[in-house]
PAZAPA-4460 file (N, C-alpha, C; in steps of 0.05 Angstrom, whole numbers, plus 32768, in hexadecimal, padded with zeros to 4 digits):
% residues 315
    n_x    n_y    n_z   ca_x   ca_y   ca_z    c_x    c_y    c_z   seq   type   mol
   8102   7F00   7EFD   8105   7EEC   7F13   80ED   7EDA   7F15     1      M     A
   80F1   7EC1   7F1B   80DB   7EAE   7F1F   80CE   7EB5   7F3A     2      N     A
   80B4   7EBA   7F39   80A5   7EC3   7F52   809D   7EAB   7F63     3      M     A
   809F   7E93   7F58   8096   7E7B   7F67   80A8   7E76   7F7F     4      I     A
   80C2   7E79   7F7B   80D5   7E73   7F91   80D1   7E85   7FA9     5      V     A
   80D2   7EA0   7FA6   80CD   7EB0   7FBE   80B1   7EAB   7FCA     6      P     A
   809D   7EA6   7FB9   8083   7E9F   7FC4   8084   7E86   7FD6     7      F     A
   8092   7E71   7FCD   8093   7E58   7FDC   80A4   7E5C   7FF5     8      L     A
   80B9   7E6B   7FF4   80CA   7E6F   800B   80BA   7E7D   8021     9      V     A
   80AC   7E92   801A   809B   7EA1   802E   8085   7E8E   8039    10      S     A
   807A   7E7E   8027   8065   7E6C   8030   806F   7E58   8045    11      F     A
   8087   7E4D   8040   8092   7E39   8052   809A   7E46   806D    12      V     A
   80A5   7E5E   806C   80AD   7E6B   8085   8095   7E70   8097    13      I     A
   807F   7E7A   808C   8067   7E80   809C   805A   7E66   80A6    14      V     A
   8059   7E52   8094   804D   7E38   809B   805B   7E2C   80B3    15      L     A
   8076   7E2E   80B3   8086   7E22   80C9   8086   7E34   80E2    16      A     A
   8083   7E4E   80DF   8086   7E60   80F6   806D   7E62   8107    17      A     A
   8055   7E5F   80FB   803D   7E64   810A   8039   7E51   8122    18      V     A
   803C   7E37   811F   8037   7E26   8137   8048   7E2C   814F    19      P     A
   8063   7E30   814D   8072   7E37   8165   806A   7E53   8170    20      P     A
   8064   7E65   815E   805B   7E80   8168   8041   7E7E   8177    21      L     A
   802F   7E6D   816D   8015   7E6A   817C   801A   7E5E   8197    22      G     A
   802C   7E4B   819A   8032   7E3F   81B4   803F   7E53   81C6    23      Q     A
   8051   7E63   81BB   805F   7E78   81CA   804B   7E8C   81D5    24      W     A
   8038   7E94   81C4   8023   7EA8   81CC   8012   7E9D   81E3    25      A     A
   800C   7E83   81E1   7FFC   7E78   81F7   800B   7E77   8211    26      R     A
   8025   7E71   8210   8035   7E70   8228   8038   7E8C   8234    27      R     A
   8039   7EA0   8223   803C   7EBC   822D   8021   7EC9   8233    28      L     A
   800B   7EBA   822E   7FF0   7EC4   8231   7FEB   7EDC   821F    29      N     A
   7FF7   7EDB   8207   7FF5   7EF1   81F3   7FDD   7EE9   81E1    30      F     A
   7FC5   7EED   81EC   7FAD   7EE2   81DF   7F98   7EF8   81DB    31      L     A
   7F88   7EF5   81C6   7F71   7F06   81C1   7F59   7EF8   81CD    32      D     A
   7F4D   7F05   81E1   7F37   7EF9   81EF   7F1C   7F03   81E4    33      R     A
   7F08   7EF1   81E4   7EEE   7EF9   81D8   7EE1   7F10   81E7    34      P     A
   7ED4   7F21   81D8   7EC3   7F37   81E3   7EA9   7F38   81D3    35      T     A
   7E97   7F4A   81DB   7E7E   7F4C   81CC   7E82   7F55   81B0    36      S     A
   7E98   7F63   81AA   7E9D   7F6E   818F   7EAA   7F5A   817D    37      R     A
   7EB7   7F45   8189   7EC7   7F33   8179   7EB8   7F19   8172    38      K     A
   7EC1   7F0C   815D   7EB2   7EF5   8153   7EBD   7EDA   815D    39      T     A
   7ED4   7ED9   8169   7EDF   7EBF   8171   7ED5   7EB9   818E    40      H     A
   7ED5   7E9F   8194   7EC9   7E95   81AD   7EDE   7E8D   81C2    41      A     A
   7EF7   7E8B   81BA   7F0C   7E81   81CD   7F25   7E93   81CA    42      A     A
   7F34   7E96   81E0   7F4D   7EA5   81DE   7F5F   7E9A   81C8    43      P     A
   7F6A   7EAC   81B8   7F79   7EA4   81A0   7F94   7EB3   819F    44      T     A
   7FAA   7EA4   8199   7FC4   7EB1   8197   7FC5   7EC9   8184    45      P     A
   7FD5   7EDD   818B   7FD6   7EF6   817B   7FF0   7EFA   816C    46      L     A
   8001   7EE6   816A   801C   7EEB   8160   801F   7EE4   8142    47      M     A
   800A   7EE2   8133   800C   7EDB   8117   801B   7EEF   8107    48      G     A
   801A   7F09   810F   8029   7F1E   8101   8046   7F19   8100    49      G     A
   8052   7F0D   8114   806F   7F08   8114   8076   7EF4   80FE    50      I     A
   8065   7EE0   80FA   8069   7ECC   80E5   8068   7EDA   80C9    51      A     A
   8054   7EEB   80C5   8052   7EF9   80AC   806A   7F0B   80A7    52      I     A
   8072   7F19   80BC   808A   7F2B   80BB   80A3   7F1B   80B2    53      Y     A
   80A8   7F05   80BF   80BF   7EF5   80B8   80BD   7EE9   809C    54      G     A
   80A4   7EE1   8095   809F   7ED5   807B   80A2   7EE8   8064    55      G     A
   80A0   7F02   806A   80A4   7F17   8056   80C1   7F21   8055    56      C     A
   80CC   7F28   806C   80E6   7F35   806D   80FD   7F23   8065    57      L     A
   80FD   7F0A   806F   8113   7EF8   8068   8115   7EF2   804A    58      L     A
   80FF   7EEB   803D   8100   7EE7   8020   8107   7F01   8010    59      P     A
   80FE   7F18   801A   8105   7F31   800D   8123   7F36   800D    60      M     A
   812F   7F31   8024   814C   7F35   8026   815B   7F20   8014    61      L     A
   814F   7F08   8013   815C   7EF3   8004   8159   7EF7   7FE6    62      L     A
   8142   7EFF   7FDC   813D   7F01   7FBF   813F   7F1D   7FB4    63      F     A
   813B   7F31   7FC4   813D   7F4D   7FBA   8156   7F5B   7FC2    64      S     A
   8161   7F53   7FD9   8179   7F60   7FE3   8173   7F7A   7FF2    65      G     A
   8188   7F8A   7FF6   8185   7FA2   8006   817D   7FBA   7FF5    66      W     A
   8165   7FB8   7FEA   815B   7FCD   7FD8   814B   7FE2   7FE8    67      T     A
   8144   7FF8   7FDA   8134   800C   7FE8   8119   8001   7FF0    68      D     A
   810E   7FEF   7FE0   80F4   7FE3   7FE7   80F7   7FD1   8000    69      L     A
   810D   7FC2   8002   8111   7FB2   801A   8115   7FC3   8032    70      T     A
   8124   7FD9   8030   8128   7FEB   8046   810E   7FF7   804F    71      K     A
   80FD   7FFE   803C   80E3   800A   8043   80D2   7FF7   8053    72      T     A
   80D0   7FDE   804A   80C0   7FCA   8058   80CC   7FC4   8073    73      I     A
   80E7   7FC1   8074   80F4   7FBA   808D   80F0   7FD0   80A3    74      L     A
   80F5   7FE9   809C   80F3   7FFF   80AF   80D6   8004   80B7    75      I     A
   80C5   800A   80A4   80A9   8010   80AA   809B   7FF8   80B5    76      G     A
   809F   7FE0   80AA   8092   7FC8   80B3   809A   7FC1   80CF    77      G     A
   80B3   7FC4   80D6   80BC   7FBD   80F1   80B0   7FD0   8105    78      T     A
   80AF   7FEA   80FE   80A3   7FFE   8110   8086   7FF7   8116    79      L     A
   8077   7FF0   8100   805B   7FEA   8103   8057   7FCF   8112    80      L     A
   8068   7FBC   810C   8065   7FA2   811A   806A   7FA6   8138    81      L     A
   807E   7FB5   8140   8084   7FB9   815C   806D   7FC8   816A    82      A     A
   8063   7FDC   815D   804C   7FEB   8168   8033   7FD9   816B    83      T     A
   802F   7FC9   8156   8018   7FB6   8157   801A   7FA2   816D    84      G     A
   8032   7F97   8171   8036   7F84   8186   8032   7F91   81A2    85      L     A
   803A   7FAA   81A5   8035   7FB8   81BE   8017   7FBB   81C2    86      L     A
   8009   7FC3   81AC   7FEC   7FC6   81AD   7FDE   7FAB   81B4    87      D     A
   7FE7   7F95   81A7   7FDC   7F7A   81AD   7FE2   7F72   81C9    88      D     A
   7FF9   7F7A   81D4   8000   7F73   81EF   7FED   7F81   8203    89      G     A
   7FE6   7F99   81FD   7FD2   7FA7   820E   7FB7   7F98   820D    90      F     A
   7FAF   7F91   81F5   7F95   7F83   81F2   7F95   7F68   8200    91      K     A
   7FAC   7F5A   8200   7FAE   7F40   820D   7FAA   7F43   822C    92      A     A
   7FB0   7F5B   8236   7FAD   7F61   8253   7F92   7F6F   8258    93      R     A
   7F81   7F71   8244   7F67   7F7D   8248   7F68   7F9B   8249    94      G     A
   7F7D   7FA7   823D   7F80   7FC4   823D   7F81   7FCF   8221    95      K     A
   7F80   7FEA   821E   7F81   7FF6   8204   7F9A   8007   8201    96      E     A
   7FA8   8004   81EB   7FBF   8015   81E6   7FB5   8030   81DD    97      F     A
   7FC1   8046   81E7   7FB7   8061   81DF   7FB7   8065   81C1    98      P     A
   7FA2   8073   81B8   7F9F   8076   819B   7FB3   8089   818F    99      V     A
   7FB8   80A0   819B   7FC9   80B5   818E   7FE6   80AD   818B   100      W     A
   7FF3   80A1   819E   800E   8097   8199   800F   8083   8182   101      P     A
   7FFB   8072   8180   7FFA   805E   816B   7FF7   806C   8150   102      R     A
   7FE5   8080   814E   7FE1   808E   8135   7FFA   809D   812C   103      L     A
   8008   80A9   813F   8021   80B7   8138   8036   80A4   812E   104      L     A
   8038   808D   8139   804B   8079   8130   8043   806F   8114   105      I     A
   8029   806B   810F   8020   8063   80F5   8027   8078   80E0   106      Y     A
   8023   8092   80E7   802A   80A7   80D4   8048   80A8   80CF   107      I     A
   8058   80A4   80E4   8075   80A3   80E0   807D   808D   80CD   108      A     A
   8071   8075   80D1   8077   805E   80BF   806F   8064   80A3   109      A     A
   8059   8074   809F   804F   807A   8085   8062   808D   8075   110      S     A
   8074   809A   8083   8087   80AB   8076   80A0   809C   806C   111      T     A
   80A3   8083   8075   80BC   8074   806E   80BF   8071   8050   112      V     A
   80AA   806A   8040   80AF   8068   8023   80BB   8081   8017   113      P     A
   80B4   8098   8021   80BF   80B1   8016   80DD   80B3   801A   114      L     A
   80E8   80A6   8030   8105   80A7   8035   8114   809A   801E   115      W     A
   8107   8087   8010   8115   8078   7FFC   810A   807D   7FE0   116      F     A
   80FC   8093   7FDD   80F2   809C   7FC3   80DB   808C   7FB8   117      G     A
   80CC   807E   7FCA   80B5   806E   7FC2   809C   807F   7FC8   118      I     A
   8090   808A   7FB3   807A   809C   7FB7   8069   809F   7F9E   119      Q     A
   8051   80AB   7FA1   8041   80B2   7F8A   804F   80C9   7F7B   120      M     A
   804D   80C8   7F61   805C   80DC   7F51   8049   80F1   7F45   121      I     A
   8034   80E8   7F37   8022   80FA   7F29   8010   80EB   7F17   122      G     A
   8002   80FA   7F06   7FF1   80ED   7EF2   7FF5   80FB   7ED7   123      I     A
   7FEE   80ED   7EC2   7FEF   80FA   7EA8   7FD7   810D   7EA6   124      T     A
   7FDA   8121   7E94   7FC4   8133   7E91   7FAD   8125   7E83   125      D     A
   7F96   8131   7E82   7F7E   8125   7E78   7F81   811D   7E5A   126      I     A
   7F90   812D   7E4B   7F94   8127   7E2F   7FA9   8111   7E2B   127      I     A
   7FBA   810E   7E40   7FCE   80F9   7E3E   7FE7   8102   7E2F   128      G     A
   7FEB   811D   7E2D   8002   8127   7E1E   801A   812D   7E30   129      E     A
   8017   812B   7E49   802D   8131   7E5B   8028   8128   7E77   130      G     A
   803D   812A   7E87   803B   8121   7EA3   8036   8139   7EB6   131      M     A
   8022   8137   7EC7   801D   814B   7EDA   8029   8142   7EF5   132      L     A
   8041   814B   7EFB   804F   8142   7F13   8043   8150   7F2B   133      L     A
   8040   8140   7F41   8037   814B   7F5A   804D   815D   7F65   134      F     A
   8047   8174   7F71   805B   8182   7F80   8064   8170   7F98   135      P     A
   807C   8176   7FA2   8088   8165   7FB7   8075   8161   7FCF   136      D     A
   8069   8177   7FD7   8058   8175   7FEF   803F   8164   7FEA   137      W     A
   8034   8165   7FD2   801D   8155   7FCC   8024   8137   7FC8   138      L     A
   803B   8132   7FBB   8044   8117   7FB8   8049   810A   7FD4   139      A     A
   8055   8119   7FE6   805B   810F   8000   8041   810A   8010   140      G     A
   802F   811D   800F   8015   811A   801D   8006   8102   8012   141      F     A
   8004   8100   7FF8   7FF5   80EA   7FEC   8001   80CF   7FF3   142      A     A
   801C   80CD   7FF4   8029   80B4   7FFB   8023   80AD   8018   143      T     A
   8026   80C0   802A   8021   80BA   8047   8004   80B2   804B   144      I     A
   7FF2   80C1   803E   7FD5   80BB   8041   7FCF   809F   8037   145      A     A
   7FDA   8097   8020   7FD6   807C   8015   7FE0   8067   8028   146      W     A
   7FF9   8069   8031   8004   8054   8042   7FF6   8053   805D   147      V     A
   7FF1   806A   8069   7FE2   806B   8082   7FC6   805E   807F   148      F     A
   7FB9   8066   806A   7F9D   805C   8065   7F9C   803E   8062   149      G     A
   7FAC   8033   8050   7FAC   8016   804A   7FB5   8006   8062   150      I     A
   7FC9   8010   8071   7FD3   8003   8089   7FBC   7FFF   809D   151      T     A
   7FAC   8013   80A1   7F96   8011   80B4   7F7E   8002   80A8   152      N     A
   7F79   8004   808E   7F62   7FF7   8082   7F64   7FD8   8085   153      M     A
   7F7C   7FCD   8081   7F7F   7FB0   8084   7F7A   7FA9   80A1   154      I     A
   7F83   7FB9   80B3   7F7E   7FB4   80D0   7F60   7FB5   80D6   155      N     A
   7F52   7FC8   80C9   7F35   7FCB   80CE   7F26   7FB2   80C6   156      F     A
   7F2D   7FA4   80B0   7F1E   7F8D   80A7   7F26   7F73   80B5   157      I     A
   7F3A   7F75   80C6   7F43   7F5C   80D4   7F31   7F56   80EC   158      D     A
   7F17   7F4F   80E5   7F04   7F4A   80FA   7EF7   7F2F   80F8   159      G     A
   7EFD   7F20   80E3   7EF2   7F05   80DF   7F09   7EF3   80D6   160      V     A
   7F08   7EDA   80DF   7F1E   7EC7   80D9   7F23   7EC6   80BB   161      D     A
   7F3C   7ECB   80B4   7F45   7EC8   8098   7F40   7EE0   8086   162      G     A
   7F32   7EF5   8090   7F2A   7F0A   807D   7F42   7F1B   8075   163      L     A
   7F51   7F26   8088   7F67   7F38   8081   7F7D   7F29   8071   164      A     A
   7F84   7F11   8079   7F99   7F02   806B   7F8F   7EFA   804F   165      A     A
   7F75   7EF3   804C   7F6B   7EEB   8032   7F69   7F02   801F   166      G     A
   7F5F   7F19   8028   7F5D   7F31   8017   7F79   7F3A   800F   167      I     A
   7F8C   7F39   8022   7FA7   7F40   801B   7FB3   7F2D   8006   168      T     A
   7FAC   7F14   8008   7FB5   7F01   7FF4   7FAB   7F09   7FD8   169      T     A
   7F91   7F0E   7FD6   7F85   7F16   7FBD   7F92   7F30   7FB2   170      I     A
   7F95   7F44   7FC4   7FA1   7F5D   7FBB   7FBE   7F5A   7FB3   171      S     A
   7FCD   7F4A   7FC2   7FEA   7F47   7FBB   7FED   7F37   7FA1   172      S     A
   7FDC   7F23   7F9C   7FDE   7F15   7F82   7FD7   7F28   7F6B   173      L     A
   7FC3   7F3A   7F70   7FBC   7F4E   7F5C   7FD4   7F60   7F56   174      T     A
   7FE0   7F6A   7F6C   7FF7   7F7C   7F68   800F   7F6D   7F5C   175      L     A
   8011   7F53   7F61   8025   7F43   7F53   8021   7F43   7F35   176      L     A
   8009   7F3E   7F2D   8003   7F3E   7F10   8007   7F5A   7F04   177      I     A
   7FFE   7F6E   7F12   8002   7F8A   7F09   8020   7F90   7F06   178      V     A
   8030   7F89   7F1A   804C   7F8E   7F19   805A   7F80   7F02   179      S     A
   8052   7F67   7EFC   805D   7F58   7EE6   8055   7F65   7ECB   180      L     A
   803C   7F6E   7EC9   8033   7F7B   7EB0   8042   7F95   7EAC   181      L     A
   8049   7FA2   7EC2   8056   7FBC   7EC0   8075   7FB9   7EC1   182      M     A
   807E   7FA0   7EC1   809B   7F9A   7EC0   80A9   7FA6   7ED8   183      Q     A
   809F   7FA1   7EF0   80AA   7FAB   7F09   80B0   7F93   7F1B   184      Q     A
   80C7   7F85   7F16   80CD   7F6C   7F24   80D0   7F6F   7F42   185      P     A
   80DB   7F85   7F4C   80DE   7F89   7F69   80C3   7F88   7F78   186      D     A
   80B0   7F97   7F6D   8095   7F97   7F78   8088   7F7B   7F76   187      S     A
   808D   7F6E   7F60   8081   7F54   7F5B   808C   7F3F   7F70   188      A     A
   80A6   7F40   7F75   80B1   7F2E   7F89   80A5   7F32   7FA4   189      V     A
   80A2   7F4B   7FAD   8096   7F50   7FC7   8079   7F47   7FC8   190      L     A
   806A   7F4C   7FB2   804E   7F43   7FB1   804C   7F25   7FB3   191      A     A
   805E   7F17   7FA5   805E   7EF9   7FA6   8065   7EEF   7FC3   192      A     A
   8078   7EFC   7FCF   8080   7EF5   7FEB   8068   7EFA   7FFE   193      I     A
   805B   7F10   7FFB   8044   7F17   800D   802E   7F03   8009   194      L     A
   8028   7EFC   7FF0   8013   7EE8   7FEA   801A   7ECD   7FF6   195      A     A
   8033   7EC4   7FF3   803B   7EAB   7FFF   8038   7EAA   801D   196      G     A
   803F   7EC0   802A   803D   7EC2   8048   8020   7EC0   8050   197      S     A
   800E   7ECF   8042   7FF2   7ED0   804A   7FE4   7EB5   8045   198      C     A
   7FEA   7EA8   802F   7FDD   7E8E   8029   7FE5   7E7A   803E   199      I     A
   7FFE   7E79   8046   8007   7E67   805B   7FF9   7E6E   8075   200      A     A
   7FF7   7E87   807B   7FEA   7E8F   8094   7FCD   7E87   8095   201      F     A
   7FBF   7E88   807E   7FA3   7E80   807D   7F9E   7E63   8085   202      L     A
   7FB3   7E52   8083   7FB0   7E37   808C   7FAA   7E36   80AA   203      A     A
   7FB2   7E4A   80B9   7FAD   7E4B   80D6   7F98   7E61   80DE   204      Y     A
   7F93   7E73   80CC   7F82   7E8A   80D2   7F66   7E89   80C7   205      N     A
   7F61   7E77   80B4   7F46   7E74   80A9   7F35   7E67   80BF   206      F     A
   7F1B   7E6C   80BE   7F08   7E63   80D3   7F09   7E44   80D6   207      Y     A
   7F0B   7E3B   80F0   7F0F   7E4A   8108   7F2D   7E50   810C   208      P     A
   7F34   7E68   8111   7F50   7E71   8112   7F5E   7E66   812A   209      A     A
   7F77   7E5C   8125   7F88   7E53   813B   7F9B   7E69   8145   210      K     A
   7F9E   7E7E   8134   7FAF   7E95   813B   7FA5   7EAD   812D   211      I     A
   7FA9   7EC5   8138   7FA1   7EDE   812B   7FBA   7EEE   8123   212      F     A
   7FB5   7F00   810F   7FCA   7F13   8107   7FD0   7F26   811D   213      L     A
   7FBC   7F2E   812C   7FBF   7F44   813F   7FC2   7F5E   8130   214      G     A
   7FC2   7F74   813F   7FC7   7F8E   8132   7FE3   7F8E   8125   215      D     A
   7FF6   7F80   8131   8011   7F80   8126   8012   7F75   810A   216      A     A
   8004   7F5F   8106   8004   7F52   80EB   7FF4   7F61   80D7   217      G     A
   7FDC   7F6B   80E0   7FCA   7F79   80CE   7FD6   7F93   80C3   218      A     A
   7FE3   7FA3   80D5   7FEE   7FBC   80CB   8007   7FB7   80BA   219      V     A
   8016   7FA1   80C0   802D   7F9B   80AF   8023   7F93   8093   220      F     A
   800D   7F83   8091   8002   7F7C   8077   7FF9   7F95   8068   221      L     A
   7FEB   7FA7   8075   7FE1   7FBF   8068   7FF8   7FD0   805E   222      G     A
   800C   7FD4   806F   8023   7FE4   8067   8031   7FD8   804F   223      Y     A
   8035   7FBE   804F   8043   7FB1   8039   8034   7FB3   801F   224      T     A
   801A   7FAF   8020   8009   7FB2   8009   800B   7FCF   7FFE   225      L     A
   8009   7FE2   8010   800A   7FFE   8007   8025   8005   7FF9   226      A     A
   803B   7FFA   8004   8055   8000   7FF8   8058   7FF2   7FDD   227      V     A
   804E   7FD9   7FDB   804F   7FCB   7FC1   8040   7FDC   7FAC   228      I     A
   8029   7FE6   7FB3   801A   7FF6   7FA0   8028   8010   7F98   229      A     A
   8035   801D   7FAC   8044   8035   7FA6   805C   802F   7F94   230      L     A
   806A   801A   7F99   8082   8013   7F8A   807B   8008   7F6F   231      H     A
   8063   7FFD   7F6C   805C   7FF0   7F53   8045   7FFE   7F44   232      G     A
   802D   7FF9   7F4C   8016   8002   7F3C   8014   8020   7F39   233      A     A
   801C   8030   7F4E   801A   804D   7F4C   802F   8059   7F3A   234      F     A
   8043   8049   7F32   8057   8054   7F1F   804C   8059   7F04   235      K     A
   8036   804B   7EFD   8029   8050   7EE4   8014   8066   7EEA   236      S     A
   801A   807E   7EE2   800B   8095   7EEC   7FF6   80A0   7EDA   237      A     A
   7FEB   808F   7EC8   7FD5   8099   7EB8   7FBC   809C   7EC9   238      T     A
   7FA9   80AC   7EC0   7F91   80B1   7ECF   7F82   8097   7ED5   239      V     A
   7F80   8085   7EC2   7F71   806C   7EC6   7F81   8059   7ED7   240      V     A
   7F9B   8056   7ED2   7FAA   8042   7EE1   7FAD   8049   7EFE   241      S     A
   7FA9   8062   7F06   7FAA   806A   7F22   7F94   805B   7F32   242      I     A
   7F7F   8052   7F24   7F6A   8043   7F30   7F72   8026   7F37   243      L     A
   7F86   801C   7F2A   7F8E   7FFF   7F2D   7F93   7FF8   7F4A   244      V     A
   7FA5   8006   7F59   7FA9   7FFE   7F75   7F91   8002   7F87   245      P     A
   7F80   8016   7F80   7F68   801A   7F90   7F55   8002   7F8D   246      F     A
   7F53   7FF8   7F74   7F42   7FE1   7F6F   7F4E   7FC7   7F7C   247      L     A
   7F68   7FC5   7F7A   7F76   7FAD   7F85   7F71   7FAB   7FA3   248      A     A
   7F6E   7FC2   7FB0   7F69   7FC3   7FCD   7F4C   7FCC   7FD2   249      L     A
   7F3A   7FC5   7FC0   7F1F   7FCF   7FC1   7F0F   7FC8   7FDA   250      G     A
   7F12   7FAF   7FE4   7F02   7FA7   7FFB   7F09   7FB7   8015   251      V     A
   7F22   7FB9   801D   7F27   7FC9   8035   7F21   7FE6   8031   252      P     A
   7F25   7FF1   8019   7F1F   800D   8015   7F01   8012   8017   253      I     A
   7EF2   8001   8009   7ED4   8005   8009   7EC9   8001   8025   254      L     A
   7ED3   7FED   8034   7ECA   7FE8   804F   7ECF   8000   8061   255      D     A
   7EE7   800B   805F   7EEE   8023   806F   7EDC   803A   8069   256      T     A
   7ED7   8040   8050   7EC6   8056   8048   7EAA   8053   8053   257      L     A
   7E9F   803A   8052   7E84   8035   805C   7E83   8039   807A   258      I     A
   7E97   802D   8088   7E98   802F   80A5   7E9B   804C   80AF   259      V     A
   7EAD   805B   80A2   7EB1   8076   80AA   7E98   8087   80A5   260      F     A
   7E8B   8082   808F   7E72   8091   8089   7E5D   808B   809E   261      A     A
   7E5B   8072   80A7   7E47   806B   80BB   7E4F   8076   80D6   262      R     A
   7E68   8076   80DD   7E71   8081   80F7   7E6C   80A0   80F7   263      R     A
   7E72   80AD   80E0   7E6E   80CA   80DF   7E50   80D0   80E2   264      F     A
   7E3F   80C0   80D4   7E23   80C5   80D5   7E18   80C1   80F1   265      K     A
   7E23   80AD   8100   7E1A   80A7   811B   7E2A   80B6   8130   266      E     A
   7E3C   80C8   8127   7E4C   80D9   8138   7E5C   80C9   814C   267      R     A
   7E68   80B3   8142   7E7B   80A3   8152   7E97   80AC   814B   268      R     A
   7EAA   80A6   815D   7EC6   80AB   8157   7ECF   809A   8140   269      G     A
   7EDE   80A5   812D   7EE6   8096   8115   7EF9   807F   811C   270      L     A
   7F08   8082   8133   7F1B   806E   813A   7F10   8059   814D   271      H     A
   7EF7   805C   8155   7EEB   804A   8169   7EE4   802F   815C   272      R     A
   7EEB   8019   8169   7EE4   7FFF   8160   7EC6   7FFA   8163   273      A     A
   7EBA   7FED   8150   7E9D   7FE8   8152   7E97   7FD0   8140   274      D     A
   7E7D   7FCC   813B   7E74   7FB5   812A   7E66   7FC0   8111   275      K     A
   7E71   7FD5   8105   7E65   7FE1   80ED   7E73   7FD8   80D4   276      L     A
   7E87   7FC7   80D6   7E95   7FBE   80BE   7E84   7FAC   80AC   277      H     A
   7E8C   7FA9   8093   7E7D   7F99   8080   7E7A   7F7C   808A   278      T     A
   7E8F   7F71   8095   7E8D   7F55   809E   7E7A   7F52   80B5   279      H     A
   7E78   7F66   80C6   7E64   7F65   80DC   7E48   7F66   80D0   280      H     A
   7E44   7F78   80BC   7E29   7F7A   80B0   7E21   7F60   80A3   281      A     A
   7E33   7F54   8094   7E2D   7F3B   8087   7E26   7F25   809B   282      L     A
   7E33   7F24   80B1   7E2D   7F0F   80C5   7E13   7F16   80D3   283      M     A
   7E0C   7F2F   80D6   7DF2   7F36   80E2   7DDB   7F2D   80CF   284      K     A
   7DE1   7F2D   80B5   7DCD   7F25   80A2   7DCA   7F06   80A1   285      W     A
   7DDA   7EF8   80B0   7DD7   7EDB   80B2   7DED   7ECB   80A5   286      G     A
   7E01   7ED7   8099   7E17   7EC8   808D   7E29   7EBE   80A3   287      L     A
   7E34   7EA6   809F   7E48   7E9B   80B2   7E63   7EA9   80AD   288      S     A
   7E76   7EA4   80BE   7E91   7EAF   80BA   7E9C   7EA7   809F   289      Q     A
   7E9A   7E8D   8099   7EA5   7E83   8080   7E97   7E90   8068   290      I     A
   7E7D   7E92   8069   7E6E   7E9F   8053   7E75   7EBC   8051   291      Q     A
   7E78   7ECA   8067   7E7F   7EE6   8067   7E9A   7EEB   805A   292      T     A
   7EAE   7EDB   8063   7EC9   7EDE   8058   7EC9   7ED7   803A   293      V     A
   7EBC   7EC1   8033   7EBB   7EB9   8017   7EAE   7ECE   8005   294      S     A
   7E99   7EDA   800F   7E8C   7EEF   7FFF   7E9F   7F07   7FFB   295      F     A
   7EAD   7F0F   8010   7EBF   7F26   800D   7ED8   7F1E   7FFC   296      L     A
   7EE0   7F05   7FFD   7EF5   7EFC   7FEB   7EEC   7F00   7FCE   297      Y     A
   7ED3   7EF8   7FC9   7EC8   7EFB   7FAE   7EC7   7F18   7FA5   298      L     A
   7EBF   7F2A   7FB6   7EBF   7F46   7FB0   7EDB   7F50   7FAA   299      I     A
   7EEE   7F47   7FBB   7F0A   7F4F   7FB7   7F14   7F45   7F9C   300      G     A
   7F0D   7F2C   7F94   7F16   7F21   7F7B   7F0A   7F31   7F63   301      A     A
   7EF1   7F39   7F66   7EE5   7F49   7F50   7EF3   7F63   7F4D   302      V     A
   7EF8   7F71   7F63   7F08   7F8A   7F62   7F23   7F86   7F55   303      F     A
   7F30   7F70   7F5D   7F4B   7F6B   7F53   7F4B   7F65   7F35   304      S     A
   7F38   7F55   7F2C   7F35   7F4F   7F10   7F30   7F69   7F00   305      L     A
   7F1F   7F7A   7F0B   7F19   7F93   7EFD   7F32   7FA5   7EFB   306      L     A
   7F43   7FA5   7F10   7F5C   7FB5   7F0F   7F6E   7FAA   7EF9   307      S     A
   7F70   7F90   7EF6   7F81   7F84   7EE1   7F76   7F8A   7EC5   308      I     A
   7F5C   7F88   7EC2   7F50   7F8E   7EA9   7F54   7FAB   7EA1   309      V     A
   7F52   7FBD   7EB4   7F57   7FDA   7EAF   7F74   7FDE   7EA6   310      L     A
   7F87   7FD1   7EB4   7FA3   7FD4   7EAC   7FA8   7FCA   7E90   311      L     A
   7F9D   7FB3   7E8A   7FA1   7FA8   7E6F   7F94   7FBA   7E5A   312      L     A
   7F7E   7FC7   7E61   7F70   7FD7   7E4E   7F7F   7FF0   7E46   313      A     A
   7F90   7FFA   7E59   7F9E   8013   7E53   7FBB   800E   7E49   314      I     A
   7FC3   7FF5   7E48   7FDE   7FF0   7E3F   7FE0   7FF0   7E20   315      R     A
***
């Protein structure tokens, strides 16, 4: 299938949807207000996630049909979007949505790929003479952990204008190339759709942002990236190729590891919001928002290129 058409359709949907959603958010007072921890200076609409959601789901139904992959994104993505919007609504009123109900819902959404047989399978043995299949319990646990982790990691890096959407663009384009190389057209179509949605969104979200993803958009992006990797890159189960999706998503994974290590060292709650993320550190060192985001884009591109080179090397 030609990937340009689904890419363009998702691009146009998001480009057209963001302005009215921004106006609607302002009328409803659904805004992210500045605090000491945040980098923006004025109240900003929080409904960008709805545009991304529509920009992904409608083209998926149009170009992929009612497949197991579509069902996975629809069910899990809708659950996460709804939870994220509820969380954003609390924040717009200056309140905090309770952590544990949110985590339980995220875990429930992370099980959805298993319903449709989308999961990690196993790895080849060290000699490469056979397949070492994961037992069912380990395959299920690894799948849930991967989806839950990536879903939250994209949300964690969404602290500077354009960062989460830009990193998702780089990662989705990488997974698009990986899926094409591995002859997995369904994964490639979704990756193209996700990239088109994010690039269109960046027209409004790059500094100075006119609209934010909100938790709703960030967790939807993370979930969709995780599922694409499960359905595509993780199907090639050699020891080396298992690194490909980890490298493709290197920036959010590395940022989360660094932040959690610092929180653990300082005995802070792992779920507590703070200013320990990589983008905060770069801005403390004197980089502007644009310089910070551009630097992390570059790191993401390096990781992505390395993942493609690795895949080509083992083919």
